[in-house]
N, C-alpha and C positions, 0 to 999 in steps of 0.2 A: 340476522346473522351478519357480521361484519366480514370484509374482505380477508383479514388476518385469520379470522376463525374458519372462514372457508378453505384457506390455504392449509391451514393446521389439520383440518378433517380429511384432506385429501391423503390417499394412501402413499407410501414412499416410493413404490415403484410396482409395476406389474410383473417384473421378473424376479426371480429368486436373488437374494443378495449377493450370492457367489457369482453371479453373471454380470452384476453391476460394476465389478472391480476389474482392473486391467492386470493380467498375470503375465508371467514371463513368455509363455507360448504366443500371446496376443502381440507382445512387442516385437517379437521374432517375425511374426506374420506381417505386421505393419513395416518392418525394415525390408522384408523380402518384397513386398509390393513396391516399396520405394526404389529398390534397386532394379526391378523390372521396368518402372516407369522411367527411370533415368536412362536406362539402356535404350529403351524404345525412342526417347527424346534425342538421345546423342546419334542414334542411327538415322533419324529424320533430319538432323542438323548437319551431318558430316559432309554432304555435297556443297553446302553453303560455306563451310568453314575450311574447305580444302584450298590449299594455296596453288595458284597457277604457275607454271615455270616461268622465269624470266624471258624476257624478249631475246637476250643474249643466249639463253639456253636453247630456245626454240629455233633461233638461227643456226646455232652449232648442230642441232639435230638434223639439218638438212645436208650436212657433209656426206660426201659419197654419191650424191645424186648427180646425173648429167647436168651440165651447166644451165641448159634452158629451163629444165625442170626445176633445178634449184631456184634460179631467178624468179620464177613463177610462184614458188612455194614461199619465198621470201617476200614477194609482193602480198600474198595472202596474209602472212604474218604482220607486215607494216601497214596494211590497208591500201597500199599503192605501190607502183613499181618505180624505184628511183630512175632518174634519166640516164644514169651512166650504165644501168643494167638492161636497158631497153633493147639494144642491139643484140646482147647475149640471149635475151629471152626470146626474141623473135628469130634468131638464127640469121641475121643479116650481116653479121661480122664475126670474126674469129672469137671463140668463147674465151672468156676471162679465166684466170687461175682461180682456184678455191681461196687462197688468201685474199686476192683481190676482190672477189665477190663479197667475202665475209667482212672485209674492211669497209666496203661500200654500204653494205647492208647495216652494219653497227653505226656507221656515221650518219645515216639517213634518219630522219625523224618520223616516227609513226603517226598515222592519223588518229587524232582523239576522238573517241566515240562518247 
């Protein structure tokens, strides 16, 4: 018996013919599974795709804090404390105004990580 005869002698399938075809209900089920998989994947990736607020927005969010606390919060944002804010941060001089602190902070370069 040749290979072609052997393949021809095999039955078409072990399932009934109506189960071997794809119906509309099967397509809807596959579509639903795809939607659920996409939702799970999106929920897993959202923390990595979320945008961080800009440096300017983070500095502006410190408005209203006392000058010493604001200078230290800006130091956390920038990664270092600008020289002009050291006296304000440690309370060794008269505190600077909010506009002056913000101007110094926006002018300062952040530490690259």
